[in-house]
FIKOLZA-1660 file (N, C-alpha, C; in steps of 0.1 Angstrom, whole numbers, plus 5000, padded with zeros to 4 digits):
% residues 187
   i   px   py   pz ch aa at
   1 8291 8582 1297  A  X  N
   1 8297 8585 1310  A  X CA
   1 8294 8572 1319  A  X  C
   2 8305 8568 1326  A  X  N
   2 8304 8557 1335  A  X CA
   2 8298 8562 1349  A  X  C
   3 8287 8556 1353  A  X  N
   3 8282 8559 1366  A  X CA
   3 8288 8550 1377  A  X  C
   4 8289 8555 1389  A  X  N
   4 8295 8548 1400  A  X CA
   4 8287 8550 1412  A  X  C
   5 8285 8539 1420  A  X  N
   5 8278 8539 1432  A  X CA
   5 8288 8539 1443  A  X  C
   6 8289 8550 1451  A  X  N
   6 8300 8552 1460  A  X CA
   6 8295 8551 1475  A  X  C
   7 8302 8544 1483  A  X  N
   7 8300 8544 1497  A  X CA
   7 8311 8555 1502  A  X  C
   8 8306 8565 1509  A  X  N
   8 8315 8575 1514  A  X CA
   8 8314 8576 1529  A  X  C
   9 8325 8579 1536  A  X  N
   9 8325 8581 1550  A  X CA
   9 8335 8591 1554  A  X  C
  10 8332 8597 1566  A  X  N
  10 8342 8606 1572  A  X CA
  10 8341 8605 1587  A  X  C
  11 8353 8602 1593  A  X  N
  11 8354 8600 1607  A  X CA
  11 8365 8610 1613  A  X  C
  12 8367 8621 1606  A  X  N
  12 8378 8630 1610  A  X CA
  12 8374 8638 1623  A  X  C
  13 8361 8639 1626  A  X  N
  13 8357 8646 1638  A  X CA
  13 8350 8636 1647  A  X  C
  14 8345 8641 1659  A  X  N
  14 8338 8631 1667  A  X CA
  14 8324 8627 1661  A  X  C
  15 8320 8633 1651  A  X  N
  15 8308 8629 1644  A  X CA
  15 8311 8620 1632  A  X  C
  16 8304 8608 1632  A  X  N
  16 8306 8598 1621  A  X CA
  16 8296 8601 1610  A  X  C
  17 8301 8602 1598  A  X  N
  17 8292 8605 1587  A  X CA
  17 8293 8594 1576  A  X  C
  18 8283 8589 1571  A  X  N
  18 8283 8579 1560  A  X CA
  18 8272 8583 1550  A  X  C
  19 8275 8580 1537  A  X  N
  19 8266 8583 1527  A  X CA
  19 8267 8572 1516  A  X  C
  20 8256 8570 1509  A  X  N
  20 8256 8562 1497  A  X CA
  20 8252 8571 1485  A  X  C
  21 8261 8572 1475  A  X  N
  21 8258 8581 1464  A  X CA
  21 8257 8572 1451  A  X  C
  22 8247 8576 1443  A  X  N
  22 8246 8571 1429  A  X CA
  22 8252 8581 1420  A  X  C
  23 8265 8580 1417  A  X  N
  23 8272 8591 1410  A  X CA
  23 8272 8603 1419  A  X  C
  24 8266 8614 1416  A  X  N
  24 8267 8625 1425  A  X CA
  24 8254 8627 1433  A  X  C
  25 8244 8618 1431  A  X  N
  25 8231 8619 1438  A  X CA
  25 8231 8611 1451  A  X  C
  26 8227 8618 1462  A  X  N
  26 8227 8611 1475  A  X CA
  26 8215 8602 1476  A  X  C
  27 8218 8589 1478  A  X  N
  27 8208 8579 1480  A  X CA
  27 8203 8579 1494  A  X  C
  28 8213 8579 1503  A  X  N
  28 8211 8580 1518  A  X CA
  28 8223 8586 1524  A  X  C
  29 8221 8592 1536  A  X  N
  29 8232 8598 1543  A  X CA
  29 8228 8597 1558  A  X  C
  30 8238 8593 1566  A  X  N
  30 8236 8592 1581  A  X CA
  30 8247 8599 1588  A  X  C
  31 8243 8606 1598  A  X  N
  31 8252 8614 1607  A  X CA
  31 8250 8609 1621  A  X  C
  32 8260 8605 1628  A  X  N
  32 8259 8600 1642  A  X CA
  32 8268 8609 1650  A  X  C
  33 8262 8616 1659  A  X  N
  33 8269 8626 1668  A  X CA
  33 8274 8619 1680  A  X  C
  34 8284 8626 1687  A  X  N
  34 8289 8621 1699  A  X CA
  34 8278 8620 1710  A  X  C
  35 8279 8612 1719  A  X  N
  35 8291 8605 1724  A  X CA
  35 8294 8592 1717  A  X  C
  36 8286 8588 1707  A  X  N
  36 8289 8576 1700  A  X CA
  36 8303 8577 1693  A  X  C
  37 8311 8567 1693  A  X  N
  37 8324 8567 1686  A  X CA
  37 8324 8559 1673  A  X  C
  38 8332 8564 1664  A  X  N
  38 8332 8558 1650  A  X CA
  38 8334 8543 1651  A  X  C
  39 8343 8538 1659  A  X  N
  39 8346 8524 1660  A  X CA
  39 8334 8515 1664  A  X  C
  40 8326 8522 1672  A  X  N
  40 8314 8515 1678  A  X CA
  40 8302 8515 1668  A  X  C
  41 8300 8526 1660  A  X  N
  41 8288 8527 1652  A  X CA
  41 8291 8525 1637  A  X  C
  42 8303 8526 1633  A  X  N
  42 8306 8525 1618  A  X CA
  42 8300 8512 1612  A  X  C
  43 8303 8500 1617  A  X  N
  43 8298 8489 1610  A  X CA
  43 8283 8489 1607  A  X  C
  44 8275 8493 1617  A  X  N
  44 8260 8494 1614  A  X CA
  44 8256 8506 1606  A  X  C
  45 8264 8517 1607  A  X  N
  45 8261 8529 1599  A  X CA
  45 8263 8527 1584  A  X  C
  46 8272 8518 1581  A  X  N
  46 8276 8516 1566  A  X CA
  46 8264 8510 1559  A  X  C
  47 8256 8502 1565  A  X  N
  47 8245 8496 1559  A  X CA
  47 8248 8485 1548  A  X  C
  48 8239 8482 1540  A  X  N
  48 8240 8472 1530  A  X CA
  48 8250 8477 1519  A  X  C
  49 8260 8469 1516  A  X  N
  49 8270 8472 1506  A  X CA
  49 8268 8467 1493  A  X  C
  50 8256 8460 1491  A  X  N
  50 8253 8454 1478  A  X CA
  50 8252 8465 1467  A  X  C
  51 8259 8463 1456  A  X  N
  51 8259 8472 1445  A  X CA
  51 8269 8484 1447  A  X  C
  52 8277 8485 1457  A  X  N
  52 8286 8495 1459  A  X CA
  52 8298 8493 1449  A  X  C
  53 8302 8503 1442  A  X  N
  53 8312 8502 1432  A  X CA
  53 8326 8507 1436  A  X  C
  54 8325 8516 1446  A  X  N
  54 8337 8523 1450  A  X CA
  54 8336 8529 1465  A  X  C
  55 8347 8532 1471  A  X  N
  55 8347 8538 1484  A  X CA
  55 8354 8551 1484  A  X  C
  56 8348 8561 1491  A  X  N
  56 8355 8574 1493  A  X CA
  56 8356 8576 1508  A  X  C
  57 8367 8582 1512  A  X  N
  57 8369 8584 1527  A  X CA
  57 8376 8597 1529  A  X  C
  58 8371 8604 1540  A  X  N
  58 8377 8616 1545  A  X CA
  58 8391 8614 1551  A  X  C
  59 8401 8621 1546  A  X  N
  59 8414 8620 1551  A  X CA
  59 8419 8629 1562  A  X  C
  60 8409 8638 1566  A  X  N
  60 8413 8647 1576  A  X CA
  60 8417 8661 1571  A  X  C
  61 8424 8669 1579  A  X  N
  61 8429 8666 1592  A  X CA
  61 8418 8663 1602  A  X  C
  62 8422 8656 1613  A  X  N
  62 8413 8653 1623  A  X CA
  62 8418 8645 1634  A  X  C
  63 8409 8639 1641  A  X  N
  63 8412 8630 1653  A  X CA
  63 8421 8618 1648  A  X  C
  64 8432 8616 1655  A  X  N
  64 8441 8605 1651  A  X CA
  64 8434 8592 1651  A  X  C
  65 8427 8589 1662  A  X  N
  65 8420 8576 1662  A  X CA
  65 8408 8576 1653  A  X  C
  66 8401 8586 1652  A  X  N
  66 8390 8587 1642  A  X CA
  66 8394 8585 1628  A  X  C
  67 8405 8591 1624  A  X  N
  67 8410 8589 1610  A  X CA
  67 8414 8575 1608  A  X  C
  68 8421 8569 1618  A  X  N
  68 8425 8555 1616  A  X CA
  68 8414 8546 1615  A  X  C
  69 8403 8548 1623  A  X  N
  69 8391 8539 1622  A  X CA
  69 8385 8540 1608  A  X  C
  70 8382 8552 1604  A  X  N
  70 8376 8554 1591  A  X CA
  70 8384 8549 1579  A  X  C
  71 8396 8552 1579  A  X  N
  71 8405 8547 1568  A  X CA
  71 8406 8532 1568  A  X  C
  72 8408 8526 1580  A  X  N
  72 8408 8511 1581  A  X CA
  72 8396 8505 1576  A  X  C
  73 8384 8510 1579  A  X  N
  73 8371 8505 1575  A  X CA
  73 8370 8506 1559  A  X  C
  74 8374 8518 1554  A  X  N
  74 8373 8520 1540  A  X CA
  74 8382 8511 1532  A  X  C
  75 8395 8510 1537  A  X  N
  75 8404 8501 1530  A  X CA
  75 8400 8486 1531  A  X  C
  76 8394 8482 1542  A  X  N
  76 8390 8468 1544  A  X CA
  76 8379 8465 1534  A  X  C
  77 8369 8475 1532  A  X  N
  77 8358 8473 1523  A  X CA
  77 8364 8472 1508  A  X  C
  78 8372 8482 1505  A  X  N
  78 8378 8482 1492  A  X CA
  78 8386 8469 1489  A  X  C
  79 8394 8465 1498  A  X  N
  79 8402 8453 1496  A  X CA
  79 8393 8440 1495  A  X  C
  80 8383 8439 1504  A  X  N
  80 8375 8427 1504  A  X CA
  80 8366 8426 1492  A  X  C
  81 8362 8437 1487  A  X  N
  81 8353 8437 1475  A  X CA
  81 8360 8440 1462  A  X  C
  82 8373 8443 1463  A  X  N
  82 8381 8446 1451  A  X CA
  82 8375 8457 1443  A  X  C
  83 8372 8468 1450  A  X  N
  83 8367 8480 1444  A  X CA
  83 8376 8492 1447  A  X  C
  84 8376 8502 1438  A  X  N
  84 8385 8513 1439  A  X CA
  84 8382 8522 1452  A  X  C
  85 8392 8528 1457  A  X  N
  85 8391 8537 1468  A  X CA
  85 8398 8550 1465  A  X  C
  86 8392 8561 1471  A  X  N
  86 8399 8574 1469  A  X CA
  86 8396 8582 1482  A  X  C
  87 8405 8591 1486  A  X  N
  87 8404 8599 1497  A  X CA
  87 8403 8614 1494  A  X  C
  88 8397 8622 1502  A  X  N
  88 8395 8636 1500  A  X CA
  88 8397 8643 1513  A  X  C
  89 8401 8656 1512  A  X  N
  89 8403 8664 1524  A  X CA
  89 8390 8667 1531  A  X  C
  90 8389 8665 1544  A  X  N
  90 8377 8667 1551  A  X CA
  90 8374 8682 1552  A  X  C
  91 8384 8691 1552  A  X  N
  91 8382 8705 1551  A  X CA
  91 8376 8710 1538  A  X  C
  92 8381 8704 1527  A  X  N
  92 8376 8707 1514  A  X CA
  92 8362 8703 1512  A  X  C
  93 8358 8692 1519  A  X  N
  93 8344 8687 1519  A  X CA
  93 8335 8698 1526  A  X  C
  94 8340 8704 1537  A  X  N
  94 8332 8714 1543  A  X CA
  94 8330 8726 1534  A  X  C
  95 8340 8730 1526  A  X  N
  95 8340 8741 1517  A  X CA
  95 8333 8739 1504  A  X  C
  96 8331 8726 1501  A  X  N
  96 8325 8722 1488  A  X CA
  96 8312 8730 1485  A  X  C
  97 8312 8736 1473  A  X  N
  97 8299 8743 1469  A  X CA
  97 8297 8756 1476  A  X  C
  98 8306 8761 1484  A  X  N
  98 8305 8774 1490  A  X CA
  98 8311 8785 1482  A  X  C
  99 8304 8795 1478  A  X  N
  99 8310 8805 1469  A  X CA
  99 8318 8815 1477  A  X  C
 100 8327 8821 1470  A  X  N
 100 8335 8832 1477  A  X CA
 100 8346 8826 1486  A  X  C
 101 8351 8835 1495  A  X  N
 101 8361 8831 1504  A  X CA
 101 8355 8826 1517  A  X  C
 102 8359 8814 1521  A  X  N
 102 8355 8808 1533  A  X CA
 102 8367 8802 1540  A  X  C
 103 8366 8800 1553  A  X  N
 103 8376 8793 1561  A  X CA
 103 8369 8781 1567  A  X  C
 104 8373 8769 1563  A  X  N
 104 8367 8757 1568  A  X CA
 104 8375 8753 1580  A  X  C
 105 8368 8748 1591  A  X  N
 105 8375 8745 1603  A  X CA
 105 8368 8734 1611  A  X  C
 106 8376 8726 1617  A  X  N
 106 8372 8715 1626  A  X CA
 106 8380 8716 1639  A  X  C
 107 8375 8710 1650  A  X  N
 107 8382 8710 1662  A  X CA
 107 8395 8701 1661  A  X  C
 108 8406 8707 1666  A  X  N
 108 8418 8699 1666  A  X CA
 108 8420 8693 1680  A  X  C
 109 8421 8700 1690  A  X  N
 109 8421 8696 1704  A  X CA
 109 8417 8707 1712  A  X  C
 110 8418 8706 1725  A  X  N
 110 8413 8716 1734  A  X CA
 110 8416 8731 1730  A  X  C
 111 8406 8738 1725  A  X  N
 111 8408 8752 1722  A  X CA
 111 8415 8754 1708  A  X  C
 112 8418 8744 1701  A  X  N
 112 8425 8746 1688  A  X CA
 112 8416 8741 1676  A  X  C
 113 8419 8746 1665  A  X  N
 113 8412 8743 1652  A  X CA
 113 8422 8739 1641  A  X  C
 114 8417 8730 1633  A  X  N
 114 8424 8728 1620  A  X CA
 114 8416 8738 1611  A  X  C
 115 8423 8746 1603  A  X  N
 115 8416 8756 1595  A  X CA
 115 8423 8757 1582  A  X  C
 116 8415 8760 1571  A  X  N
 116 8421 8762 1558  A  X CA
 116 8411 8771 1551  A  X  C
 117 8417 8781 1543  A  X  N
 117 8409 8790 1535  A  X CA
 117 8407 8784 1521  A  X  C
 118 8395 8786 1516  A  X  N
 118 8391 8782 1503  A  X CA
 118 8384 8794 1496  A  X  C
 119 8387 8795 1483  A  X  N
 119 8379 8805 1474  A  X CA
 119 8372 8796 1464  A  X  C
 120 8359 8797 1464  A  X  N
 120 8351 8790 1454  A  X CA
 120 8355 8775 1454  A  X  C
 121 8358 8769 1465  A  X  N
 121 8362 8755 1466  A  X CA
 121 8376 8752 1464  A  X  C
 122 8384 8761 1460  A  X  N
 122 8399 8759 1458  A  X CA
 122 8407 8763 1470  A  X  C
 123 8416 8754 1475  A  X  N
 123 8424 8758 1487  A  X CA
 123 8432 8771 1484  A  X  C
 124 8433 8779 1494  A  X  N
 124 8441 8791 1494  A  X CA
 124 8452 8790 1505  A  X  C
 125 8460 8780 1504  A  X  N
 125 8471 8779 1513  A  X CA
 125 8469 8765 1521  A  X  C
 126 8479 8763 1530  A  X  N
 126 8479 8750 1537  A  X CA
 126 8470 8750 1549  A  X  C
 127 8468 8738 1554  A  X  N
 127 8460 8737 1567  A  X CA
 127 8468 8743 1578  A  X  C
 128 8462 8750 1587  A  X  N
 128 8468 8755 1598  A  X CA
 128 8462 8749 1611  A  X  C
 129 8470 8748 1621  A  X  N
 129 8465 8745 1635  A  X CA
 129 8466 8758 1642  A  X  C
 130 8455 8763 1647  A  X  N
 130 8455 8776 1654  A  X CA
 130 8445 8775 1666  A  X  C
 131 8449 8783 1676  A  X  N
 131 8440 8784 1688  A  X CA
 131 8427 8791 1683  A  X  C
 132 8416 8786 1687  A  X  N
 132 8403 8791 1682  A  X CA
 132 8402 8806 1685  A  X  C
 133 8407 8810 1697  A  X  N
 133 8406 8824 1701  A  X CA
 133 8415 8833 1693  A  X  C
 134 8425 8827 1686  A  X  N
 134 8434 8835 1678  A  X CA
 134 8430 8835 1663  A  X  C
 135 8420 8828 1659  A  X  N
 135 8416 8828 1645  A  X CA
 135 8411 8841 1640  A  X  C
 136 8417 8846 1630  A  X  N
 136 8413 8859 1623  A  X CA
 136 8409 8855 1609  A  X  C
 137 8397 8859 1605  A  X  N
 137 8393 8856 1592  A  X CA
 137 8398 8867 1582  A  X  C
 138 8402 8863 1570  A  X  N
 138 8405 8873 1560  A  X CA
 138 8393 8882 1557  A  X  C
 139 8395 8894 1553  A  X  N
 139 8384 8903 1550  A  X CA
 139 8374 8896 1540  A  X  C
 140 8361 8897 1544  A  X  N
 140 8351 8891 1535  A  X CA
 140 8349 8876 1536  A  X  C
 141 8357 8869 1544  A  X  N
 141 8356 8855 1545  A  X CA
 141 8345 8851 1555  A  X  C
 142 8339 8839 1553  A  X  N
 142 8330 8833 1562  A  X CA
 142 8336 8821 1569  A  X  C
 143 8333 8819 1581  A  X  N
 143 8338 8807 1588  A  X CA
 143 8328 8796 1587  A  X  C
 144 8332 8784 1583  A  X  N
 144 8324 8772 1582  A  X CA
 144 8330 8762 1591  A  X  C
 145 8323 8757 1601  A  X  N
 145 8328 8747 1611  A  X CA
 145 8322 8734 1608  A  X  C
 146 8330 8723 1608  A  X  N
 146 8326 8710 1605  A  X CA
 146 8315 8705 1615  A  X  C
 147 8311 8692 1613  A  X  N
 147 8318 8681 1606  A  X CA
 147 8315 8681 1591  A  X  C
 148 8324 8675 1584  A  X  N
 148 8322 8674 1570  A  X CA
 148 8311 8664 1566  A  X  C
 149 8305 8666 1555  A  X  N
 149 8295 8657 1550  A  X CA
 149 8301 8646 1542  A  X  C
 150 8297 8633 1545  A  X  N
 150 8302 8622 1537  A  X CA
 150 8298 8623 1523  A  X  C
 151 8287 8629 1520  A  X  N
 151 8283 8631 1506  A  X CA
 151 8293 8640 1499  A  X  C
 152 8298 8650 1505  A  X  N
 152 8308 8659 1499  A  X CA
 152 8321 8652 1497  A  X  C
 153 8324 8643 1506  A  X  N
 153 8336 8634 1504  A  X CA
 153 8335 8626 1491  A  X  C
 154 8323 8620 1490  A  X  N
 154 8320 8612 1478  A  X CA
 154 8321 8620 1465  A  X  C
 155 8315 8632 1466  A  X  N
 155 8315 8641 1454  A  X CA
 155 8329 8645 1450  A  X  C
 156 8337 8648 1460  A  X  N
 156 8351 8652 1457  A  X CA
 156 8359 8641 1452  A  X  C
 157 8356 8629 1456  A  X  N
 157 8363 8617 1451  A  X CA
 157 8358 8611 1438  A  X  C
 158 8346 8615 1434  A  X  N
 158 8340 8610 1422  A  X CA
 158 8348 8610 1409  A  X  C
 159 8355 8621 1406  A  X  N
 159 8364 8621 1394  A  X CA
 159 8374 8610 1394  A  X  C
 160 8380 8607 1405  A  X  N
 160 8390 8596 1406  A  X CA
 160 8384 8582 1406  A  X  C
 161 8372 8581 1410  A  X  N
 161 8365 8568 1411  A  X CA
 161 8358 8563 1398  A  X  C
 162 8353 8573 1391  A  X  N
 162 8345 8570 1379  A  X CA
 162 8354 8562 1369  A  X  C
 163 8350 8550 1366  A  X  N
 163 8358 8542 1356  A  X CA
 163 8370 8536 1362  A  X  C
 164 8373 8538 1375  A  X  N
 164 8386 8533 1381  A  X CA
 164 8384 8518 1384  A  X  C
 165 8395 8511 1386  A  X  N
 165 8396 8497 1390  A  X CA
 165 8403 8496 1403  A  X  C
 166 8401 8485 1410  A  X  N
 166 8408 8483 1423  A  X CA
 166 8423 8482 1420  A  X  C
 167 8431 8489 1428  A  X  N
 167 8445 8489 1428  A  X CA
 167 8450 8487 1442  A  X  C
 168 8456 8476 1445  A  X  N
 168 8460 8472 1459  A  X CA
 168 8470 8482 1464  A  X  C
 169 8480 8486 1455  A  X  N
 169 8491 8495 1460  A  X CA
 169 8485 8509 1463  A  X  C
 170 8475 8513 1455  A  X  N
 170 8469 8526 1458  A  X CA
 170 8461 8525 1470  A  X  C
 171 8453 8514 1472  A  X  N
 171 8445 8512 1484  A  X CA
 171 8453 8513 1497  A  X  C
 172 8464 8506 1497  A  X  N
 172 8472 8505 1509  A  X CA
 172 8481 8517 1511  A  X  C
 173 8484 8525 1501  A  X  N
 173 8492 8537 1502  A  X CA
 173 8483 8549 1507  A  X  C
 174 8470 8548 1506  A  X  N
 174 8462 8559 1510  A  X CA
 174 8464 8562 1525  A  X  C
 175 8467 8574 1529  A  X  N
 175 8471 8578 1542  A  X CA
 175 8463 8590 1547  A  X  C
 176 8460 8590 1560  A  X  N
 176 8453 8602 1566  A  X CA
 176 8462 8614 1567  A  X  C
 177 8456 8625 1568  A  X  N
 177 8463 8638 1569  A  X CA
 177 8465 8641 1584  A  X  C
 178 8476 8636 1590  A  X  N
 178 8479 8639 1604  A  X CA
 178 8487 8652 1604  A  X  C
 179 8480 8663 1604  A  X  N
 179 8486 8677 1604  A  X CA
 179 8494 8679 1617  A  X  C
 180 8506 8683 1615  A  X  N
 180 8515 8686 1627  A  X CA
 180 8515 8701 1629  A  X  C
 181 8522 8705 1638  A  X  N
 181 8524 8720 1640  A  X CA
 181 8517 8725 1653  A  X  C
 182 8513 8716 1662  A  X  N
 182 8508 8721 1674  A  X CA
 182 8519 8729 1681  A  X  C
 183 8515 8740 1687  A  X  N
 183 8525 8748 1695  A  X CA
 183 8531 8739 1706  A  X  C
 184 8544 8742 1709  A  X  N
 184 8551 8735 1720  A  X CA
 184 8544 8739 1733  A  X  C
 185 8543 8730 1742  A  X  N
 185 8538 8733 1755  A  X CA
 185 8549 8735 1765  A  X  C
 186 8549 8746 1772  A  X  N
 186 8559 8749 1782  A  X CA
 186 8557 8741 1795  A  X  C
 187 8568 8739 1802  A  X  N
 187 8566 8734 1814  A  X CA
 187 8571 8724 1821  A  X  C
% end
């Protein structure tokens, strides 16, 4: 089995998360909470990149600016070092390893959530944008609220990164999940 050392990050929420994994084992993980912004703290949070074989990045859904900052940093590292890159759903990262039926959720904007149901880690439908006050959980479901763990982003990306090579077209095609569907505002 080919082992891979992964730098993983997620900036889909106001919390910036970075991790270094040796295959699926977490070597280090850092979480920086607001008011710090990803663009200000990410360069220092990433740490020493010596020995990094691949990059994993959270694709959201999430903050438009946060997703752009995280994805730009991940792509720049992958491009500069000529190492493979893969993205993973930030909501799937929240649900990773959770048994049964769960609804993973992160803040969308004032009073709204990005939410998606998962059963034993598998998505059960599309991402929804819903007012937090209107969220109704399916019977027996548990609500899991973000931020997602960078280590979980790395673990979700591991199958695509193990044994992979840098691919410029794949690197630059990687795109964030800008979920649409916010209700129209009257007025």
